[in-house]
BAGU-707935 format. One record per residue: residue in three letters; x, y, z of N, C-alpha, C, O in turn; residue number from 1. Coordinates in Angstrom, 3 decimals, always signed. Atoms other than C-alpha are relative to their C-alpha. Layout:
N
+------+----------+----------+----------+----------+----------+----------+----------+----------+----------+----------+----------+----------+-----+
: rest :       nx :       ny :       nz :      cax :      cay :      caz :       cx :       cy :       cz :       ox :       oy :       oz :  nr :
+------+----------+----------+----------+----------+----------+----------+----------+----------+----------+----------+----------+----------+-----+
:  ALA :        X :        Y :        Z :        X :        Y :        Z :        X :        Y :        Z :        X :        Y :        Z : NUM :
...
+------+----------+----------+----------+----------+----------+----------+----------+----------+----------+----------+----------+----------+-----+
***
This chain:
96
+------+----------+----------+----------+----------+----------+----------+----------+----------+----------+----------+----------+----------+-----+
: rest :       nx :       ny :       nz :      cax :      cay :      caz :       cx :       cy :       cz :       ox :       oy :       oz :  nr :
+------+----------+----------+----------+----------+----------+----------+----------+----------+----------+----------+----------+----------+-----+
:  MET :   +1.432 :   -0.412 :   +0.057 : +151.112 :  +84.242 :   -3.490 :   -0.596 :   -0.300 :   +1.370 :   -0.412 :   -1.378 :   +1.934 :   1 :
:  HIS :   +0.722 :   +0.199 :   -1.264 : +149.063 :  +84.752 :   -0.335 :   -1.348 :   -0.666 :   -0.284 :   -1.813 :   -0.648 :   -1.424 :   2 :
:  ILE :   +1.275 :   +0.612 :   +0.109 : +145.816 :  +82.897 :   +0.278 :   -1.053 :   +0.966 :   -0.598 :   -1.840 :   +0.602 :   -1.473 :   3 :
:  ARG :   +0.961 :   -1.022 :   +0.530 : +143.827 :  +86.087 :   -0.351 :   +0.201 :   +0.283 :   -1.446 :   -0.773 :   +0.491 :   -2.169 :   4 :
:  GLU :   -0.266 :   -0.227 :   +1.429 : +145.540 :  +86.616 :   -3.694 :   -0.503 :   -1.177 :   -0.846 :   -1.062 :   -0.980 :   -1.925 :   5 :
:  PHE :   +0.443 :   +1.183 :   +0.702 : +144.797 :  +83.033 :   -4.741 :   -1.514 :   -0.042 :   -0.009 :   -2.112 :   -0.410 :   -1.019 :   6 :
:  GLN :   +1.473 :   -0.039 :   -0.072 : +141.185 :  +83.395 :   -3.587 :   -0.519 :   +1.033 :   -0.982 :   -1.540 :   +0.765 :   -1.616 :   7 :
:  GLN :   +0.400 :   -1.049 :   +0.931 : +140.873 :  +86.617 :   -5.677 :   +0.151 :   -0.551 :   -1.447 :   -0.740 :   -0.382 :   -2.280 :   8 :
:  LEU :   -0.230 :   +0.619 :   +1.294 : +142.403 :  +84.788 :   -8.693 :   -1.126 :   -0.911 :   -0.424 :   -1.661 :   -0.800 :   -1.527 :   9 :
:  ILE :   +1.044 :   +1.005 :   +0.246 : +139.881 :  +81.965 :   -8.462 :   -1.359 :   +0.746 :   -0.175 :   -2.179 :   +0.352 :   -1.005 :  10 :
:  ARG :   +1.204 :   -0.773 :   +0.143 : +137.102 :  +84.528 :   -8.014 :   -0.052 :   +0.595 :   -1.420 :   -1.070 :   +0.485 :   -2.103 :  11 :
:  GLU :   +0.009 :   -0.580 :   +1.297 : +138.169 :  +86.349 :  -11.177 :   -0.242 :   -1.043 :   -1.116 :   -0.939 :   -0.774 :   -2.094 :  12 :
:  LEU :   +0.089 :   +1.075 :   +1.036 : +138.416 :  +83.073 :  -13.159 :   -1.392 :   -0.694 :   +0.015 :   -1.966 :   -0.962 :   -1.041 :  13 :
:  TYR :   +1.135 :   +0.941 :   -0.104 : +135.383 :  +81.166 :  -11.882 :   -1.203 :   +0.438 :   +0.708 :   -2.168 :   -0.326 :   +0.739 :  14 :
:  TYR :   +1.116 :   -0.390 :   -0.857 : +133.009 :  +83.177 :   -9.725 :   -1.375 :   -0.095 :   -0.713 :   -2.354 :   -0.578 :   -0.144 :  15 :
:  GLU :   +1.279 :   +0.044 :   +0.755 : +130.321 :  +83.492 :  -12.394 :   -0.496 :   -1.442 :   -0.131 :   -1.666 :   -1.732 :   +0.120 :  16 :
:  ARG :   +0.381 :   +1.432 :   +0.142 : +130.345 :  +79.727 :  -13.061 :   -0.333 :   -0.632 :   +1.416 :   -1.277 :   -1.408 :   +1.565 :  17 :
:  ASP :   +0.295 :   +0.524 :   -1.357 : +130.526 :  +78.943 :   -9.304 :   -1.315 :   +0.446 :   +0.481 :   -2.073 :   -0.326 :   +1.067 :  18 :
:  SER :   +1.368 :   -0.534 :   -0.456 : +127.557 :  +81.155 :   -8.605 :   -1.144 :   -0.767 :   -0.658 :   -2.128 :   -1.108 :   -0.002 :  19 :
:  LYS :   +1.068 :   +0.794 :   +0.689 : +125.481 :  +79.321 :  -11.270 :   -0.059 :   -1.395 :   +0.557 :   -1.154 :   -1.941 :   +0.692 :  20 :
:  ARG :   -0.062 :   +1.382 :   -0.467 : +126.596 :  +75.941 :   -9.916 :   -0.649 :   -0.029 :   +1.409 :   -1.408 :   -0.946 :   +1.722 :  21 :
:  GLY :   +0.592 :   -0.061 :   -1.332 : +125.653 :  +76.958 :   -6.351 :   +0.889 :   -0.678 :   +1.035 :   +1.849 :   -1.382 :   +0.721 :  22 :
:  ILE :   -0.741 :   +0.466 :   -1.175 : +126.911 :  +76.064 :   -2.903 :   +0.017 :   -1.525 :   +0.114 :   +1.067 :   -2.146 :   +0.277 :  23 :
:  ASP :   +0.071 :   +1.523 :   -0.148 : +125.652 :  +72.434 :   -2.731 :   +0.838 :   -0.704 :   -1.012 :   +1.584 :   -1.614 :   -0.652 :  24 :
:  ARG :   -0.787 :   +0.722 :   +1.026 : +127.196 :  +71.383 :   -6.030 :   +1.443 :   +0.304 :   +0.122 :   +2.267 :   -0.554 :   -0.195 :  25 :
:  THR :   -1.368 :   -0.298 :   -0.195 : +130.389 :  +73.207 :   -5.252 :   +0.547 :   -0.833 :   +1.098 :   +1.669 :   -1.320 :   +0.969 :  26 :
:  MET :   -0.459 :   +0.845 :   -1.066 : +130.668 :  +71.319 :   -1.980 :   +0.170 :   -1.442 :   -0.444 :   +1.083 :   -2.127 :   +0.018 :  27 :
:  LEU :   -0.202 :   +1.330 :   +0.575 : +130.164 :  +68.069 :   -3.900 :   +1.293 :   -0.108 :   -0.771 :   +1.933 :   -1.160 :   -0.743 :  28 :
:  TRP :   -1.237 :   +0.040 :   +0.691 : +133.121 :  +69.022 :   -6.083 :   +1.176 :   -0.131 :   +0.963 :   +2.132 :   -0.865 :   +0.709 :  29 :
:  ILE :   -1.050 :   +0.127 :   -0.997 : +135.250 :  +69.518 :   -2.972 :   +0.147 :   -1.422 :   +0.453 :   +1.262 :   -1.936 :   +0.540 :  30 :
:  VAL :   -0.045 :   +1.342 :   -0.486 : +134.332 :  +66.106 :   -1.740 :   +0.606 :   -0.929 :   -1.079 :   +1.403 :   -1.802 :   -0.738 :  31 :
:  GLU :   -0.532 :   +0.770 :   +1.080 : +135.128 :  +64.564 :   -5.136 :   +1.522 :   +0.117 :   -0.045 :   +2.259 :   -0.865 :   -0.132 :  32 :
:  GLU :   -1.456 :   -0.225 :   +0.060 : +138.553 :  +66.230 :   -5.172 :   +0.740 :   -0.553 :   +1.179 :   +1.882 :   -0.992 :   +1.044 :  33 :
:  VAL :   -0.665 :   +0.645 :   -1.181 : +139.312 :  +65.041 :   -1.611 :   +0.075 :   -1.516 :   -0.251 :   +1.056 :   -2.143 :   +0.150 :  34 :
:  GLY :   -0.051 :   +1.440 :   +0.385 : +138.488 :  +61.512 :   -2.862 :   +1.132 :   -0.207 :   -0.958 :   +1.876 :   -1.175 :   -0.799 :  35 :
:  GLU :   -1.167 :   +0.178 :   +0.966 : +140.964 :  +61.949 :   -5.747 :   +1.291 :   +0.195 :   +0.758 :   +2.258 :   -0.515 :   +0.482 :  36 :
:  LEU :   -1.236 :   -0.152 :   -0.811 : +143.558 :  +63.188 :   -3.266 :   +0.240 :   -1.247 :   +0.773 :   +1.376 :   -1.719 :   +0.812 :  37 :
:  ALA :   -0.171 :   +1.216 :   -0.779 : +142.947 :  +60.146 :   -1.081 :   +0.511 :   -1.097 :   -0.854 :   +1.371 :   -1.857 :   -0.408 :  38 :
:  GLU :   -0.464 :   +1.055 :   +0.915 : +143.456 :  +57.864 :   -4.032 :   +1.489 :   +0.254 :   -0.363 :   +2.293 :   -0.679 :   -0.394 :  39 :
:  ALA :   -1.407 :   -0.246 :   +0.304 : +146.696 :  +59.625 :   -4.968 :   +0.902 :   -0.305 :   +1.127 :   +2.000 :   -0.819 :   +0.913 :  40 :
:  VAL :   -0.758 :   +0.287 :   -1.233 : +147.933 :  +59.336 :   -1.365 :   +0.148 :   -1.546 :   +0.130 :   +1.226 :   -2.065 :   +0.419 :  41 :
:  ARG :   -0.025 :   +1.455 :   -0.126 : +146.997 :  +55.647 :   -1.331 :   +1.037 :   -0.592 :   -0.979 :   +1.749 :   -1.532 :   -0.628 :  42 :
:  LYS :   -0.941 :   +0.467 :   +1.024 : +149.056 :  +55.127 :   -4.534 :   +1.389 :   +0.578 :   +0.191 :   +2.331 :   +0.172 :   -0.489 :  43 :
:  ASN :   -1.265 :   -0.704 :   -0.228 : +151.846 :  +57.358 :   -3.190 :   +0.516 :   +0.655 :   -1.282 :   +1.719 :   +0.659 :   -1.545 :  44 :
:  ASP :   -0.349 :   -0.651 :   +1.248 : +151.765 :  +59.230 :   -6.534 :   +0.243 :   +1.456 :   +0.322 :   -0.709 :   +2.236 :   +0.357 :  45 :
:  ILE :   -0.353 :   -1.341 :   -0.453 : +153.618 :  +62.430 :   -5.519 :   -0.475 :   +1.071 :   -0.920 :   -0.963 :   +2.095 :   -0.442 :  46 :
:  LYS :   +0.388 :   -1.001 :   +0.935 : +152.869 :  +64.327 :   -8.741 :   -1.490 :   +0.162 :   +0.128 :   -1.956 :   +1.299 :   +0.199 :  47 :
:  ALA :   +1.465 :   -0.115 :   -0.104 : +149.120 :  +63.529 :   -8.475 :   -0.360 :   +0.551 :   +1.336 :   -1.347 :   +1.284 :   +1.409 :  48 :
:  ILE :   +0.311 :   -0.604 :   -1.334 : +149.142 :  +64.410 :   -4.744 :   +0.056 :   +1.463 :   -0.077 :   -0.883 :   +2.121 :   +0.373 :  49 :
:  GLY :   -0.137 :   -1.416 :   +0.118 : +150.401 :  +67.879 :   -5.496 :   -1.160 :   +0.605 :   -0.815 :   -1.750 :   +1.611 :   -0.420 :  50 :
:  GLU :   +1.098 :   -0.482 :   +0.840 : +147.829 :  +68.330 :   -8.296 :   -1.301 :   -0.027 :   +0.748 :   -2.054 :   +0.946 :   +0.728 :  51 :
:  GLU :   +1.303 :   +0.081 :   -0.663 : +144.950 :  +67.125 :   -6.227 :   -0.064 :   +0.913 :   +1.232 :   -1.148 :   +1.383 :   +1.578 :  52 :
:  MET :   -0.003 :   -1.011 :   -1.064 : +145.994 :  +69.306 :   -3.274 :   -0.323 :   +1.364 :   -0.537 :   -1.075 :   +2.108 :   +0.093 :  53 :
:  ALA :   +0.330 :   -1.295 :   +0.678 : +145.876 :  +72.316 :   -5.617 :   -1.469 :   +0.072 :   -0.346 :   -2.112 :   +1.102 :   -0.139 :  54 :
:  ASP :   +1.429 :   +0.023 :   +0.291 : +142.425 :  +71.242 :   -6.796 :   -0.841 :   +0.179 :   +1.241 :   -1.787 :   +0.967 :   +1.229 :  55 :
:  VAL :   +0.739 :   -0.120 :   -1.239 : +141.158 :  +70.835 :   -3.244 :   -0.002 :   +1.493 :   +0.474 :   -1.035 :   +2.038 :   +0.863 :  56 :
:  LEU :   -0.117 :   -1.379 :   -0.430 : +142.443 :  +74.314 :   -2.391 :   -0.835 :   +0.957 :   -0.904 :   -1.494 :   +1.877 :   -0.419 :  57 :
:  ALA :   +0.774 :   -0.856 :   +0.944 : +140.888 :  +75.883 :   -5.505 :   -1.517 :   -0.128 :   +0.285 :   -2.232 :   +0.873 :   +0.324 :  58 :
:  TRP :   +1.434 :   +0.201 :   -0.271 : +137.474 :  +74.344 :   -4.758 :   -0.368 :   +0.603 :   +1.361 :   -1.458 :   +1.151 :   +1.524 :  59 :
:  LEU :   +0.296 :   -0.561 :   -1.283 : +137.733 :  +75.403 :   -1.127 :   -0.100 :   +1.490 :   -0.058 :   -0.983 :   +2.048 :   +0.594 :  60 :
:  VAL :   +0.134 :   -1.413 :   +0.068 : +138.359 :  +79.012 :   -2.003 :   -1.234 :   +0.407 :   -0.853 :   -1.818 :   +1.470 :   -0.641 :  61 :
:  SER :   +1.242 :   -0.268 :   +0.761 : +135.510 :  +78.836 :   -4.563 :   -1.194 :   -0.022 :   +0.970 :   -2.071 :   +0.835 :   +0.860 :  62 :
:  LEU :   +1.013 :   +0.073 :   -0.938 : +133.242 :  +77.811 :   -1.733 :   +0.026 :   +1.238 :   +0.940 :   -1.007 :   +1.840 :   +1.232 :  63 :
:  ALA :   -0.191 :   -1.218 :   -0.786 : +134.648 :  +80.607 :   +0.438 :   -0.509 :   +1.245 :   -0.719 :   -1.115 :   +2.119 :   -0.099 :  64 :
:  ASN :   +0.473 :   -1.152 :   +0.835 : +133.906 :  +83.084 :   -2.401 :   -1.552 :   +0.028 :   +0.021 :   -2.154 :   +1.093 :   +0.158 :  65 :
:  LEU :   +1.426 :   +0.053 :   +0.059 : +130.309 :  +81.901 :   -2.574 :   -0.615 :   +0.498 :   +1.302 :   -1.675 :   +1.123 :   +1.321 :  66 :
:  TYR :   +0.473 :   -0.442 :   -1.350 : +129.941 :  +82.534 :   +1.183 :   +0.540 :   +1.409 :   +0.399 :   +0.256 :   +1.913 :   +1.486 :  67 :
:  GLU :   -0.623 :   -1.273 :   -0.291 : +131.884 :  +85.820 :   +0.960 :   +0.892 :   -0.046 :   +1.272 :   +0.892 :   +0.877 :   +2.086 :  68 :
:  ILE :   -0.888 :   +0.225 :   -1.099 : +134.410 :  +84.449 :   +3.462 :   +1.438 :   +0.287 :   -0.452 :   +1.869 :   -0.214 :   -1.491 :  69 :
:  ASP :   -1.395 :   -0.295 :   +0.280 : +137.969 :  +85.816 :   +3.485 :   +0.794 :   -1.160 :   +0.689 :   +1.030 :   -1.148 :   +1.897 :  70 :
:  LEU :   -0.609 :   +1.218 :   -0.557 : +139.762 :  +82.459 :   +3.906 :   +1.348 :   +0.289 :   +0.680 :   +1.697 :   -0.373 :   +1.658 :  71 :
:  GLU :   -1.269 :   -0.300 :   -0.624 : +143.128 :  +84.015 :   +4.708 :   -0.234 :   +0.558 :   +1.457 :   +0.464 :   +0.206 :   +2.408 :  72 :
:  GLU :   +0.319 :   -0.633 :   -1.306 : +141.578 :  +86.068 :   +7.564 :   -0.467 :   -1.113 :   +0.972 :   -0.079 :   -1.132 :   +2.140 :  73 :
:  GLU :   +0.491 :   +1.094 :   -0.861 : +139.788 :  +82.949 :   +8.890 :   +1.154 :   -0.931 :   +0.478 :   +1.214 :   -1.369 :   +1.627 :  74 :
:  ALA :   -1.201 :   +0.861 :   -0.321 : +143.005 :  +80.905 :   +8.766 :   +0.869 :   +0.685 :   +1.088 :   +1.347 :   +0.028 :   +2.013 :  75 :
:  LYS :   -0.811 :   -0.710 :   -1.027 : +144.874 :  +83.617 :  +10.751 :   -0.674 :   +0.017 :   +1.331 :   +0.020 :   -0.079 :   +2.343 :  76 :
:  LYS :   +0.690 :   +0.039 :   -1.267 : +142.173 :  +83.714 :  +13.431 :   +0.080 :   -1.380 :   +0.591 :   +0.316 :   -1.513 :   +1.792 :  77 :
:  LYS :   -0.017 :   +1.389 :   -0.513 : +142.082 :  +79.897 :  +13.732 :   +1.402 :   -0.457 :   +0.389 :   +1.566 :   -1.178 :   +1.374 :  78 :
:  TYR :   -1.316 :   +0.413 :   -0.193 : +145.807 :  +79.438 :  +13.554 :   +0.956 :   +1.202 :   +0.154 :   +1.681 :   +1.540 :   -0.783 :  79 :
:  PRO :   -0.690 :   -1.314 :   -0.263 : +147.451 :  +82.584 :  +15.128 :   +1.518 :   -0.102 :   +0.134 :   +2.176 :   +0.890 :   +0.448 :  80 :
:  GLY :   -1.504 :   +0.155 :   -0.145 : +151.013 :  +81.193 :  +15.183 :   +0.379 :   -0.766 :   +1.228 :   +1.567 :   -0.905 :   +1.517 :  81 :
:  TYR :   -0.247 :   +0.860 :   -1.155 : +150.684 :  +79.067 :  +18.298 :   -1.232 :   -0.841 :   +0.168 :   -2.294 :   -0.519 :   -0.366 :  82 :
:  CYS :   +1.159 :   +0.909 :   -0.253 : +148.434 :  +76.190 :  +19.492 :   -1.042 :   +0.734 :   +0.747 :   -0.746 :   +1.336 :   +1.779 :  83 :
:  ILE :   +1.078 :   -0.743 :   -0.706 : +145.085 :  +77.650 :  +20.469 :   -0.460 :   -0.779 :   +1.233 :   -1.169 :   -0.218 :   +2.069 :  84 :
:  ARG :   +0.368 :   +0.753 :   -1.215 : +144.631 :  +74.861 :  +23.054 :   +1.030 :   +0.202 :   +1.114 :   +0.666 :   +0.544 :   +2.239 :  85 :
:  CYS :   -1.043 :   -0.072 :   -1.043 : +147.979 :  +74.926 :  +24.903 :   +0.774 :   +1.310 :   -0.010 :   +1.504 :   +1.616 :   +0.933 :  86 :
:  GLY :   -0.681 :   -1.278 :   +0.091 : +149.270 :  +78.294 :  +23.720 :   +1.513 :   -0.086 :   -0.332 :   +2.214 :   +0.923 :   -0.263 :  87 :
:  LYS :   -1.351 :   +0.262 :   +0.311 : +152.631 :  +76.751 :  +22.721 :   +0.305 :   -0.076 :   -1.465 :   -0.577 :   -0.359 :   -2.276 :  88 :
:  LYS :   -0.484 :   +0.149 :   +1.324 : +154.700 :  +76.783 :  +19.573 :   +1.365 :   -0.759 :   +0.106 :   +2.316 :   -0.156 :   +0.603 :  89 :
:  PRO :   +0.984 :   +0.886 :   +0.510 : +155.228 :  +73.905 :  +18.751 :   -1.006 :   -0.492 :   +1.063 :   -0.768 :   -0.357 :   +2.263 :  90 :
:  CYS :   +1.034 :   +0.486 :   -0.851 : +152.110 :  +72.379 :  +20.221 :   +0.569 :   -1.052 :   +0.961 :   +1.360 :   -1.914 :   +0.578 :  91 :
:  GLU :   -0.390 :   +1.004 :   -0.975 : +152.633 :  +70.429 :  +23.423 :   -1.197 :   -0.750 :   +0.583 :   -1.078 :   -1.396 :   +1.625 :  92 :
:  CYS :   +1.230 :   +0.682 :   -0.452 : +149.069 :  +69.080 :  +23.797 :   +0.236 :   -1.497 :   -0.117 :   +0.989 :   -1.969 :   -0.969 :  93 :
:  ASP :   +0.029 :   +1.488 :   +0.069 : +148.618 :  +65.377 :  +24.483 :   -0.619 :   -0.350 :   -1.332 :   -1.592 :   +0.291 :   -1.730 :  94 :
:  GLU :   +0.581 :   +0.473 :   +1.235 : +147.922 :  +63.591 :  +21.226 :   -1.366 :   -0.592 :   +0.192 :   -1.596 :   -1.309 :   +1.166 :  95 :
:  ALA :   +1.346 :   +0.490 :   -0.149 : +144.277 :  +62.794 :  +20.645 :   -0.250 :   -1.101 :   -0.967 :   -1.347 :   -1.657 :   -1.000 :  96 :
+------+----------+----------+----------+----------+----------+----------+----------+----------+----------+----------+----------+----------+-----+
***
């Protein structure tokens, strides 16, 4: 499944509820899910890490839907297949 397909699936499933919840509360859900992911990483709970990553992704595309942003297109622009700073693949930039 491509990002765009997943975003459309989440739109079909949850857009009406997401619209009622609004942008601010949707953003709060993303933050909560990132916190749950952090806890799973801290515990090194691989099963929970995967589940929380999926939740973070779902809430992120929900937010993108509310803003009418094509997340796949934005990802392609931001990460075109090479480092946008040094132009290399893999990146050869000094670590920051």
